[in-house]
C-alpha atoms as an extended CHARMM CRD file, in Angstrom:
* protein
*
       262  EXT
         1         1  UNK       CA             99.4370000000       71.2780000000      101.3760000000  PROA      1               0.0000000000
         2         2  UNK       CA            100.3350000000       69.3920000000       98.2030000000  PROA      2               0.0000000000
         3         3  UNK       CA             96.8940000000       67.7870000000       98.0540000000  PROA      3               0.0000000000
         4         4  UNK       CA             95.1710000000       71.1440000000       98.5130000000  PROA      4               0.0000000000
         5         5  UNK       CA             97.2120000000       72.8430000000       95.7880000000  PROA      5               0.0000000000
         6         6  UNK       CA             96.7890000000       69.9020000000       93.4430000000  PROA      6               0.0000000000
         7         7  UNK       CA             93.0240000000       70.2230000000       93.8020000000  PROA      7               0.0000000000
         8         8  UNK       CA             93.1800000000       73.9540000000       93.2150000000  PROA      8               0.0000000000
         9         9  UNK       CA             95.0820000000       73.6540000000       89.9770000000  PROA      9               0.0000000000
        10        10  UNK       CA             93.3820000000       70.6200000000       88.5080000000  PROA      10              0.0000000000
        11        11  UNK       CA             89.6640000000       71.2620000000       88.9170000000  PROA      11              0.0000000000
        12        12  UNK       CA             87.8340000000       73.0220000000       86.1050000000  PROA      12              0.0000000000
        13        13  UNK       CA             90.8770000000       74.2900000000       84.2360000000  PROA      13              0.0000000000
        14        14  UNK       CA             91.4440000000       74.4790000000       80.5090000000  PROA      14              0.0000000000
        15        15  UNK       CA             94.5840000000       72.4990000000       79.7230000000  PROA      15              0.0000000000
        16        16  UNK       CA             97.3170000000       74.3370000000       77.8890000000  PROA      16              0.0000000000
        17        17  UNK       CA            100.9890000000       73.8140000000       78.7110000000  PROA      17              0.0000000000
        18        18  UNK       CA            102.0460000000       70.9210000000       80.9830000000  PROA      18              0.0000000000
        19        19  UNK       CA            104.4740000000       71.7670000000       83.7890000000  PROA      19              0.0000000000
        20        20  UNK       CA            106.3250000000       69.3440000000       86.0430000000  PROA      20              0.0000000000
        21        21  UNK       CA            107.6850000000       70.2240000000       89.4650000000  PROA      21              0.0000000000
        22        22  UNK       CA            111.3800000000       70.2800000000       90.2570000000  PROA      22              0.0000000000
        23        23  UNK       CA            113.0000000000       68.3780000000       93.1020000000  PROA      23              0.0000000000
        24        24  UNK       CA            113.6340000000       69.9630000000       96.4860000000  PROA      24              0.0000000000
        25        25  UNK       CA            116.8540000000       70.8810000000       98.2340000000  PROA      25              0.0000000000
        26        26  UNK       CA            117.7100000000       72.3420000000      101.6270000000  PROA      26              0.0000000000
        27        27  UNK       CA            117.3730000000       75.9290000000      100.4620000000  PROA      27              0.0000000000
        28        28  UNK       CA            113.6450000000       75.5530000000      100.0550000000  PROA      28              0.0000000000
        29        29  UNK       CA            110.7400000000       75.0990000000      102.4130000000  PROA      29              0.0000000000
        30        30  UNK       CA            110.2440000000       71.6480000000      103.9620000000  PROA      30              0.0000000000
        31        31  UNK       CA            106.5870000000       71.4120000000      102.8900000000  PROA      31              0.0000000000
        32        32  UNK       CA            107.2970000000       69.9000000000       99.4940000000  PROA      32              0.0000000000
        33        33  UNK       CA            107.2890000000       73.2120000000       97.6350000000  PROA      33              0.0000000000
        34        34  UNK       CA            110.0670000000       74.9430000000       95.7210000000  PROA      34              0.0000000000
        35        35  UNK       CA            109.4200000000       78.3060000000       97.3300000000  PROA      35              0.0000000000
        36        36  UNK       CA            112.4800000000       79.9610000000       98.8200000000  PROA      36              0.0000000000
        37        37  UNK       CA            112.2750000000       80.9710000000      102.4540000000  PROA      37              0.0000000000
        38        38  UNK       CA            113.6980000000       84.4120000000      101.7310000000  PROA      38              0.0000000000
        39        39  UNK       CA            111.3090000000       85.3200000000       98.8740000000  PROA      39              0.0000000000
        40        40  UNK       CA            114.1820000000       87.2990000000       97.4350000000  PROA      40              0.0000000000
        41        41  UNK       CA            114.5850000000       88.5230000000       93.8650000000  PROA      41              0.0000000000
        42        42  UNK       CA            117.7250000000       87.0580000000       92.2290000000  PROA      42              0.0000000000
        43        43  UNK       CA            120.7960000000       89.2670000000       92.2810000000  PROA      43              0.0000000000
        44        44  UNK       CA            121.1250000000       88.4530000000       88.5740000000  PROA      44              0.0000000000
        45        45  UNK       CA            117.6220000000       89.0260000000       87.2870000000  PROA      45              0.0000000000
        46        46  UNK       CA            116.5780000000       87.1460000000       84.1280000000  PROA      46              0.0000000000
        47        47  UNK       CA            116.8130000000       88.9330000000       80.8180000000  PROA      47              0.0000000000
        48        48  UNK       CA            113.6860000000       90.5930000000       79.4640000000  PROA      48              0.0000000000
        49        49  UNK       CA            112.3410000000       88.5360000000       76.5500000000  PROA      49              0.0000000000
        50        50  UNK       CA            110.4070000000       91.3460000000       74.9110000000  PROA      50              0.0000000000
        51        51  UNK       CA            111.1700000000       94.7180000000       73.3800000000  PROA      51              0.0000000000
        52        52  UNK       CA            110.0010000000       98.1550000000       74.4490000000  PROA      52              0.0000000000
        53        53  UNK       CA            107.7580000000       98.1920000000       71.3790000000  PROA      53              0.0000000000
        54        54  UNK       CA            106.1170000000       94.9320000000       72.4590000000  PROA      54              0.0000000000
        55        55  UNK       CA            105.5620000000       96.3220000000       75.9480000000  PROA      55              0.0000000000
        56        56  UNK       CA            103.9750000000       99.4460000000       74.4940000000  PROA      56              0.0000000000
        57        57  UNK       CA            101.7180000000       97.3710000000       72.2630000000  PROA      57              0.0000000000
        58        58  UNK       CA            100.3370000000       95.1550000000       75.0350000000  PROA      58              0.0000000000
        59        59  UNK       CA             99.7170000000       98.2220000000       77.2110000000  PROA      59              0.0000000000
        60        60  UNK       CA             97.8650000000       99.9030000000       74.3540000000  PROA      60              0.0000000000
        61        61  UNK       CA             95.8490000000       96.7820000000       73.5340000000  PROA      61              0.0000000000
        62        62  UNK       CA             94.8780000000       96.3440000000       77.1720000000  PROA      62              0.0000000000
        63        63  UNK       CA             93.6810000000       99.9440000000       77.4330000000  PROA      63              0.0000000000
        64        64  UNK       CA             91.4660000000       99.4100000000       74.3720000000  PROA      64              0.0000000000
        65        65  UNK       CA             89.9880000000       96.1250000000       75.6020000000  PROA      65              0.0000000000
        66        66  UNK       CA             86.5010000000       96.4180000000       77.0600000000  PROA      66              0.0000000000
        67        67  UNK       CA             87.3960000000       94.5540000000       80.2430000000  PROA      67              0.0000000000
        68        68  UNK       CA             90.3570000000       96.8560000000       80.8030000000  PROA      68              0.0000000000
        69        69  UNK       CA             88.0900000000       99.8770000000       80.3910000000  PROA      69              0.0000000000
        70        70  UNK       CA             85.6170000000       98.3500000000       82.8220000000  PROA      70              0.0000000000
        71        71  UNK       CA             88.2450000000       97.6770000000       85.4920000000  PROA      71              0.0000000000
        72        72  UNK       CA             89.5520000000      101.2190000000       85.1620000000  PROA      72              0.0000000000
        73        73  UNK       CA             86.0550000000      102.6560000000       85.5700000000  PROA      73              0.0000000000
        74        74  UNK       CA             85.3870000000      100.6240000000       88.7170000000  PROA      74              0.0000000000
        75        75  UNK       CA             88.7010000000      101.4800000000       90.3380000000  PROA      75              0.0000000000
        76        76  UNK       CA             88.6200000000      105.2000000000       89.6420000000  PROA      76              0.0000000000
        77        77  UNK       CA             85.0650000000      105.7650000000       90.8430000000  PROA      77              0.0000000000
        78        78  UNK       CA             86.6910000000      105.8830000000       94.2870000000  PROA      78              0.0000000000
        79        79  UNK       CA             90.3470000000      105.0550000000       94.6800000000  PROA      79              0.0000000000
        80        80  UNK       CA             89.9330000000      105.2310000000       98.4440000000  PROA      80              0.0000000000
        81        81  UNK       CA             87.1830000000      102.6150000000       98.5210000000  PROA      81              0.0000000000
        82        82  UNK       CA             89.0580000000      100.4420000000       96.0270000000  PROA      82              0.0000000000
        83        83  UNK       CA             92.2370000000      100.4050000000       98.1000000000  PROA      83              0.0000000000
        84        84  UNK       CA             90.2040000000       99.8100000000      101.2550000000  PROA      84              0.0000000000
        85        85  UNK       CA             88.6410000000       96.6890000000       99.7510000000  PROA      85              0.0000000000
        86        86  UNK       CA             92.0190000000       95.3610000000       98.6010000000  PROA      86              0.0000000000
        87        87  UNK       CA             93.4970000000       95.9680000000      102.0590000000  PROA      87              0.0000000000
        88        88  UNK       CA             90.7610000000       94.1440000000      103.9610000000  PROA      88              0.0000000000
        89        89  UNK       CA             90.4130000000       91.1630000000      101.6110000000  PROA      89              0.0000000000
        90        90  UNK       CA             92.7060000000       88.5400000000      100.1060000000  PROA      90              0.0000000000
        91        91  UNK       CA             92.6130000000       85.7520000000       97.5140000000  PROA      91              0.0000000000
        92        92  UNK       CA             90.1090000000       83.9440000000       99.7500000000  PROA      92              0.0000000000
        93        93  UNK       CA             87.4770000000       86.6530000000       99.2450000000  PROA      93              0.0000000000
        94        94  UNK       CA             84.5300000000       84.7160000000       97.8140000000  PROA      94              0.0000000000
        95        95  UNK       CA             81.4760000000       86.2040000000       99.5240000000  PROA      95              0.0000000000
        96        96  UNK       CA             80.5640000000       89.8120000000      100.3170000000  PROA      96              0.0000000000
        97        97  UNK       CA             79.3140000000       88.6420000000      103.7090000000  PROA      97              0.0000000000
        98        98  UNK       CA             82.9810000000       88.2540000000      104.6680000000  PROA      98              0.0000000000
        99        99  UNK       CA             83.1810000000       92.0660000000      104.7910000000  PROA      99              0.0000000000
       100       100  UNK       CA             79.6280000000       92.6940000000      106.0190000000  PROA      100             0.0000000000
       101       101  UNK       CA             78.1620000000       93.5130000000      102.5930000000  PROA      101             0.0000000000
       102       102  UNK       CA             75.6320000000       91.9150000000      100.3060000000  PROA      102             0.0000000000
       103       103  UNK       CA             75.8080000000       91.6260000000       96.5420000000  PROA      103             0.0000000000
       104       104  UNK       CA             73.3340000000       94.4070000000       95.7400000000  PROA      104             0.0000000000
       105       105  UNK       CA             74.9490000000       96.9100000000       98.0980000000  PROA      105             0.0000000000
       106       106  UNK       CA             78.4030000000       96.1250000000       96.7560000000  PROA      106             0.0000000000
       107       107  UNK       CA             77.1710000000       96.6550000000       93.1830000000  PROA      107             0.0000000000
       108       108  UNK       CA             75.9630000000      100.1460000000       94.1130000000  PROA      108             0.0000000000
       109       109  UNK       CA             79.0680000000      101.0950000000       96.0990000000  PROA      109             0.0000000000
       110       110  UNK       CA             81.4720000000      100.1370000000       93.3280000000  PROA      110             0.0000000000
       111       111  UNK       CA             79.2960000000      101.2670000000       90.4250000000  PROA      111             0.0000000000
       112       112  UNK       CA             79.0640000000       97.9430000000       88.6230000000  PROA      112             0.0000000000
       113       113  UNK       CA             75.9870000000       98.7410000000       86.5170000000  PROA      113             0.0000000000
       114       114  UNK       CA             77.1280000000      102.2750000000       85.7320000000  PROA      114             0.0000000000
       115       115  UNK       CA             80.5740000000      101.1710000000       84.5630000000  PROA      115             0.0000000000
       116       116  UNK       CA             79.1010000000       98.3270000000       82.5320000000  PROA      116             0.0000000000
       117       117  UNK       CA             76.7770000000      100.7820000000       80.7840000000  PROA      117             0.0000000000
       118       118  UNK       CA             79.5860000000      103.2600000000       80.1260000000  PROA      118             0.0000000000
       119       119  UNK       CA             81.8070000000      100.6320000000       78.5330000000  PROA      119             0.0000000000
       120       120  UNK       CA             78.9610000000       99.3200000000       76.4120000000  PROA      120             0.0000000000
       121       121  UNK       CA             78.0790000000      102.8290000000       75.2100000000  PROA      121             0.0000000000
       122       122  UNK       CA             81.7210000000      103.6910000000       74.4800000000  PROA      122             0.0000000000
       123       123  UNK       CA             82.1670000000      100.5730000000       72.3740000000  PROA      123             0.0000000000
       124       124  UNK       CA             78.6430000000      100.5300000000       70.9180000000  PROA      124             0.0000000000
       125       125  UNK       CA             78.3600000000       96.9420000000       72.0400000000  PROA      125             0.0000000000
       126       126  UNK       CA             76.6040000000       94.8320000000       74.6320000000  PROA      126             0.0000000000
       127       127  UNK       CA             78.6070000000       93.6910000000       77.6820000000  PROA      127             0.0000000000
       128       128  UNK       CA             77.7710000000       90.8780000000       80.0890000000  PROA      128             0.0000000000
       129       129  UNK       CA             79.7990000000       90.1920000000       83.2210000000  PROA      129             0.0000000000
       130       130  UNK       CA             79.0850000000       88.1470000000       86.3240000000  PROA      130             0.0000000000
       131       131  UNK       CA             79.4750000000       90.2430000000       89.4800000000  PROA      131             0.0000000000
       132       132  UNK       CA             80.9710000000       88.4090000000       92.4440000000  PROA      132             0.0000000000
       133       133  UNK       CA             83.2710000000       89.0940000000       95.3780000000  PROA      133             0.0000000000
       134       134  UNK       CA             86.2810000000       87.4020000000       93.7930000000  PROA      134             0.0000000000
       135       135  UNK       CA             85.6790000000       89.1030000000       90.4290000000  PROA      135             0.0000000000
       136       136  UNK       CA             85.4830000000       92.5400000000       92.0620000000  PROA      136             0.0000000000
       137       137  UNK       CA             88.7840000000       92.0170000000       93.8470000000  PROA      137             0.0000000000
       138       138  UNK       CA             90.3750000000       90.8620000000       90.6000000000  PROA      138             0.0000000000
       139       139  UNK       CA             89.1400000000       93.9110000000       88.6500000000  PROA      139             0.0000000000
       140       140  UNK       CA             90.2240000000       96.4000000000       91.3110000000  PROA      140             0.0000000000
       141       141  UNK       CA             93.5960000000       94.7440000000       91.8570000000  PROA      141             0.0000000000
       142       142  UNK       CA             94.3230000000       94.7430000000       88.1280000000  PROA      142             0.0000000000
       143       143  UNK       CA             93.8070000000       98.4770000000       87.7720000000  PROA      143             0.0000000000
       144       144  UNK       CA             95.5880000000       99.2280000000       91.0550000000  PROA      144             0.0000000000
       145       145  UNK       CA             98.6480000000       97.4110000000       89.7580000000  PROA      145             0.0000000000
       146       146  UNK       CA             98.6150000000       99.1310000000       86.3730000000  PROA      146             0.0000000000
       147       147  UNK       CA             98.3240000000      102.5090000000       88.0920000000  PROA      147             0.0000000000
       148       148  UNK       CA            101.2770000000      101.5430000000       90.3000000000  PROA      148             0.0000000000
       149       149  UNK       CA            103.3730000000      100.3180000000       87.3450000000  PROA      149             0.0000000000
       150       150  UNK       CA            101.9600000000      101.8950000000       84.1650000000  PROA      150             0.0000000000
       151       151  UNK       CA            104.9870000000      101.2660000000       81.9370000000  PROA      151             0.0000000000
       152       152  UNK       CA            106.4400000000       98.0960000000       83.4270000000  PROA      152             0.0000000000
       153       153  UNK       CA            107.7900000000       96.6530000000       86.6880000000  PROA      153             0.0000000000
       154       154  UNK       CA            110.1810000000       99.4600000000       87.6450000000  PROA      154             0.0000000000
       155       155  UNK       CA            109.6620000000       98.3530000000       91.2610000000  PROA      155             0.0000000000
       156       156  UNK       CA            111.7340000000       95.1890000000       90.6400000000  PROA      156             0.0000000000
       157       157  UNK       CA            115.1760000000       95.5720000000       92.2230000000  PROA      157             0.0000000000
       158       158  UNK       CA            117.8620000000       92.8230000000       92.3230000000  PROA      158             0.0000000000
       159       159  UNK       CA            118.1140000000       91.2740000000       95.7760000000  PROA      159             0.0000000000
       160       160  UNK       CA            114.9630000000       92.8900000000       97.1470000000  PROA      160             0.0000000000
       161       161  UNK       CA            112.9790000000       90.7260000000       99.5410000000  PROA      161             0.0000000000
       162       162  UNK       CA            109.2130000000       90.2840000000       99.2890000000  PROA      162             0.0000000000
       163       163  UNK       CA            107.5600000000       90.5330000000      102.6890000000  PROA      163             0.0000000000
       164       164  UNK       CA            105.4550000000       87.7270000000      104.0980000000  PROA      164             0.0000000000
       165       165  UNK       CA            101.7790000000       88.0060000000      103.3010000000  PROA      165             0.0000000000
       166       166  UNK       CA             99.0630000000       88.9830000000      105.7100000000  PROA      166             0.0000000000
       167       167  UNK       CA             95.7000000000       87.2420000000      105.3020000000  PROA      167             0.0000000000
       168       168  UNK       CA             92.8620000000       89.3850000000      106.6940000000  PROA      168             0.0000000000
       169       169  UNK       CA             90.2270000000       86.8160000000      105.6520000000  PROA      169             0.0000000000
       170       170  UNK       CA             92.1070000000       83.5460000000      105.1430000000  PROA      170             0.0000000000
       171       171  UNK       CA             94.5320000000       83.1390000000      108.0170000000  PROA      171             0.0000000000
       172       172  UNK       CA             93.6000000000       79.4690000000      108.4620000000  PROA      172             0.0000000000
       173       173  UNK       CA             92.8830000000       78.6030000000      104.8260000000  PROA      173             0.0000000000
       174       174  UNK       CA             95.7450000000       76.3800000000      103.6750000000  PROA      174             0.0000000000
       175       175  UNK       CA             94.4390000000       76.2960000000      100.1090000000  PROA      175             0.0000000000
       176       176  UNK       CA             94.6350000000       80.0810000000       99.7940000000  PROA      176             0.0000000000
       177       177  UNK       CA             98.1230000000       80.0770000000      101.3110000000  PROA      177             0.0000000000
       178       178  UNK       CA             99.2900000000       77.3850000000       98.8940000000  PROA      178             0.0000000000
       179       179  UNK       CA             97.9800000000       79.2610000000       95.8560000000  PROA      179             0.0000000000
       180       180  UNK       CA             99.5540000000       82.5450000000       96.9740000000  PROA      180             0.0000000000
       181       181  UNK       CA            102.8600000000       80.8500000000       97.7830000000  PROA      181             0.0000000000
       182       182  UNK       CA            102.9170000000       79.6520000000       94.1880000000  PROA      182             0.0000000000
       183       183  UNK       CA            101.9880000000       83.1210000000       92.8950000000  PROA      183             0.0000000000
       184       184  UNK       CA            104.6730000000       84.8380000000       94.9630000000  PROA      184             0.0000000000
       185       185  UNK       CA            107.2750000000       82.2960000000       93.9260000000  PROA      185             0.0000000000
       186       186  UNK       CA            106.5420000000       82.7800000000       90.2170000000  PROA      186             0.0000000000
       187       187  UNK       CA            106.8230000000       86.5540000000       90.5130000000  PROA      187             0.0000000000
       188       188  UNK       CA            109.9890000000       86.2890000000       92.5840000000  PROA      188             0.0000000000
       189       189  UNK       CA            111.5950000000       83.8870000000       90.1130000000  PROA      189             0.0000000000
       190       190  UNK       CA            110.6920000000       85.6950000000       86.8860000000  PROA      190             0.0000000000
       191       191  UNK       CA            109.1230000000       89.1110000000       87.5800000000  PROA      191             0.0000000000
       192       192  UNK       CA            109.5230000000       90.5050000000       84.0560000000  PROA      192             0.0000000000
       193       193  UNK       CA            107.7240000000       87.6970000000       82.2540000000  PROA      193             0.0000000000
       194       194  UNK       CA            105.0560000000       87.6550000000       84.9770000000  PROA      194             0.0000000000
       195       195  UNK       CA            104.4340000000       91.3790000000       84.5170000000  PROA      195             0.0000000000
       196       196  UNK       CA            104.3670000000       91.1150000000       80.7140000000  PROA      196             0.0000000000
       197       197  UNK       CA            101.9440000000       88.1730000000       80.8340000000  PROA      197             0.0000000000
       198       198  UNK       CA             99.6190000000       90.1070000000       83.1460000000  PROA      198             0.0000000000
       199       199  UNK       CA             99.5060000000       93.0050000000       80.6810000000  PROA      199             0.0000000000
       200       200  UNK       CA             98.5700000000       90.9100000000       77.6660000000  PROA      200             0.0000000000
       201       201  UNK       CA             94.9530000000       90.7380000000       76.5170000000  PROA      201             0.0000000000
       202       202  UNK       CA             93.2310000000       87.3920000000       77.1030000000  PROA      202             0.0000000000
       203       203  UNK       CA             93.2330000000       84.9630000000       74.1960000000  PROA      203             0.0000000000
       204       204  UNK       CA             95.9240000000       86.7640000000       72.1830000000  PROA      204             0.0000000000
       205       205  UNK       CA             99.1190000000       85.4080000000       70.6680000000  PROA      205             0.0000000000
       206       206  UNK       CA            101.0060000000       87.6850000000       73.0630000000  PROA      206             0.0000000000
       207       207  UNK       CA             99.3620000000       85.9640000000       76.0190000000  PROA      207             0.0000000000
       208       208  UNK       CA            100.2740000000       82.5090000000       74.7130000000  PROA      208             0.0000000000
       209       209  UNK       CA            103.8930000000       83.5190000000       74.0980000000  PROA      209             0.0000000000
       210       210  UNK       CA            104.2020000000       85.1450000000       77.5100000000  PROA      210             0.0000000000
       211       211  UNK       CA            102.7540000000       82.1110000000       79.2570000000  PROA      211             0.0000000000
       212       212  UNK       CA            105.1610000000       79.8260000000       77.4170000000  PROA      212             0.0000000000
       213       213  UNK       CA            108.0580000000       81.9920000000       78.5980000000  PROA      213             0.0000000000
       214       214  UNK       CA            106.8620000000       81.5860000000       82.1950000000  PROA      214             0.0000000000
       215       215  UNK       CA            106.9040000000       77.7750000000       82.1170000000  PROA      215             0.0000000000
       216       216  UNK       CA            110.4290000000       77.4410000000       83.6180000000  PROA      216             0.0000000000
       217       217  UNK       CA            109.5270000000       79.7330000000       86.5250000000  PROA      217             0.0000000000
       218       218  UNK       CA            106.2780000000       77.8580000000       87.1250000000  PROA      218             0.0000000000
       219       219  UNK       CA            108.1770000000       74.5780000000       87.1270000000  PROA      219             0.0000000000
       220       220  UNK       CA            110.5160000000       75.9610000000       89.7760000000  PROA      220             0.0000000000
       221       221  UNK       CA            107.5600000000       76.7160000000       92.0400000000  PROA      221             0.0000000000
       222       222  UNK       CA            105.1250000000       73.8170000000       91.6410000000  PROA      222             0.0000000000
       223       223  UNK       CA            105.1860000000       71.5670000000       94.7320000000  PROA      223             0.0000000000
       224       224  UNK       CA            107.2890000000       68.4280000000       94.4050000000  PROA      224             0.0000000000
       225       225  UNK       CA            105.3700000000       65.4860000000       92.9750000000  PROA      225             0.0000000000
       226       226  UNK       CA            102.6190000000       67.6520000000       91.4320000000  PROA      226             0.0000000000
       227       227  UNK       CA            101.9450000000       68.1120000000       87.7230000000  PROA      227             0.0000000000
       228       228  UNK       CA             99.6590000000       70.8470000000       86.4770000000  PROA      228             0.0000000000
       229       229  UNK       CA             98.0280000000       72.0370000000       83.2930000000  PROA      229             0.0000000000
       230       230  UNK       CA             98.2370000000       75.8070000000       82.9210000000  PROA      230             0.0000000000
       231       231  UNK       CA             94.9440000000       77.6380000000       82.5140000000  PROA      231             0.0000000000
       232       232  UNK       CA             95.5960000000       81.2300000000       81.3680000000  PROA      232             0.0000000000
       233       233  UNK       CA             92.5210000000       82.5730000000       83.1740000000  PROA      233             0.0000000000
       234       234  UNK       CA             93.4810000000       81.1490000000       86.5560000000  PROA      234             0.0000000000
       235       235  UNK       CA             97.1470000000       81.9560000000       86.0410000000  PROA      235             0.0000000000
       236       236  UNK       CA             96.2670000000       85.5820000000       85.3190000000  PROA      236             0.0000000000
       237       237  UNK       CA             94.4910000000       85.8960000000       88.6710000000  PROA      237             0.0000000000
       238       238  UNK       CA             97.3650000000       84.2830000000       90.5830000000  PROA      238             0.0000000000
       239       239  UNK       CA            100.0760000000       86.2890000000       88.8290000000  PROA      239             0.0000000000
       240       240  UNK       CA             98.1340000000       89.5030000000       89.4540000000  PROA      240             0.0000000000
       241       241  UNK       CA             97.9930000000       88.7340000000       93.1730000000  PROA      241             0.0000000000
       242       242  UNK       CA            101.7230000000       88.0320000000       93.2120000000  PROA      242             0.0000000000
       243       243  UNK       CA            102.6280000000       91.1870000000       91.2840000000  PROA      243             0.0000000000
       244       244  UNK       CA            100.4730000000       93.4650000000       93.4360000000  PROA      244             0.0000000000
       245       245  UNK       CA            101.8850000000       92.0650000000       96.6740000000  PROA      245             0.0000000000
       246       246  UNK       CA            105.4980000000       92.2680000000       95.4680000000  PROA      246             0.0000000000
       247       247  UNK       CA            105.0950000000       95.7820000000       94.0720000000  PROA      247             0.0000000000
       248       248  UNK       CA            103.7400000000       97.0610000000       97.3850000000  PROA      248             0.0000000000
       249       249  UNK       CA            105.7300000000       94.9440000000       99.8340000000  PROA      249             0.0000000000
       250       250  UNK       CA            109.3170000000       94.4830000000       98.6990000000  PROA      250             0.0000000000
       251       251  UNK       CA            112.4480000000       96.1780000000       99.9980000000  PROA      251             0.0000000000
       252       252  UNK       CA            116.2310000000       95.7210000000      100.1900000000  PROA      252             0.0000000000
       253       253  UNK       CA            117.2510000000       92.7480000000      102.3130000000  PROA      253             0.0000000000
       254       254  UNK       CA            118.5880000000       94.8490000000      105.2010000000  PROA      254             0.0000000000
       255       255  UNK       CA            115.3440000000       96.8280000000      105.4410000000  PROA      255             0.0000000000
       256       256  UNK       CA            113.2410000000       93.6790000000      105.1730000000  PROA      256             0.0000000000
       257       257  UNK       CA            115.2400000000       92.0450000000      107.9800000000  PROA      257             0.0000000000
       258       258  UNK       CA            114.4370000000       94.9930000000      110.2480000000  PROA      258             0.0000000000
       259       259  UNK       CA            110.7510000000       94.7940000000      109.3910000000  PROA      259             0.0000000000
       260       260  UNK       CA            110.6890000000       97.7110000000      106.9860000000  PROA      260             0.0000000000
       261       261  UNK       CA            109.5530000000       95.9740000000      103.7890000000  PROA      261             0.0000000000
       262       262  UNK       CA            106.7890000000       97.9740000000      102.1060000000  PROA      262             0.0000000000
């Protein structure tokens, strides 16, 4: 598992902030990771590092960004179809053939060209995006999460337990599991900074500051013996996956123990 995750986080990334893993103890999984078995939010959640005004600003900036407008257009063409795709795929979704589609058909179903044209016309600017299975999931998941939590992570409750993931496409893909274990651990450890980072616009000072604030949580979750360089683009995808799963599948510990985590 460590080798797989190391490959995932080292290939093709833009170096930014170095993070070193912490050592293990008996409260964590025996696979060399720092991920708690319970996946439980701390009873004493970390302090928010940003003000309400800062939160409002990043939400406003995101809504004005062309990519944010594009994601919103795709998602709201058909909420039903968007949720259906998210439910039947996972982080290992890399080819439309995995869900019995081809690229051209998927573009028509989810209105890729139409939304691209609308955003370009609205902003009086040209827009170029590469359409792929993984990109579509990322765009739809982003808007689904912001619709679920428009003003911030109100779904975070001290002591709530995040349910184990289901992998409709990647049940036997250890690399996908390793990446999502890291994502879930980061969100569990520091949900407020993770949420704030996900809301920031790419390449902004707010993004850099938010990512720096997340370094301790990332260090808590990186597998023992692994060092990584943080790439904001990859981290955004992972954090989004972790936030969406936690927002939809966390519950008080007693409910989670009885199988009721949603």
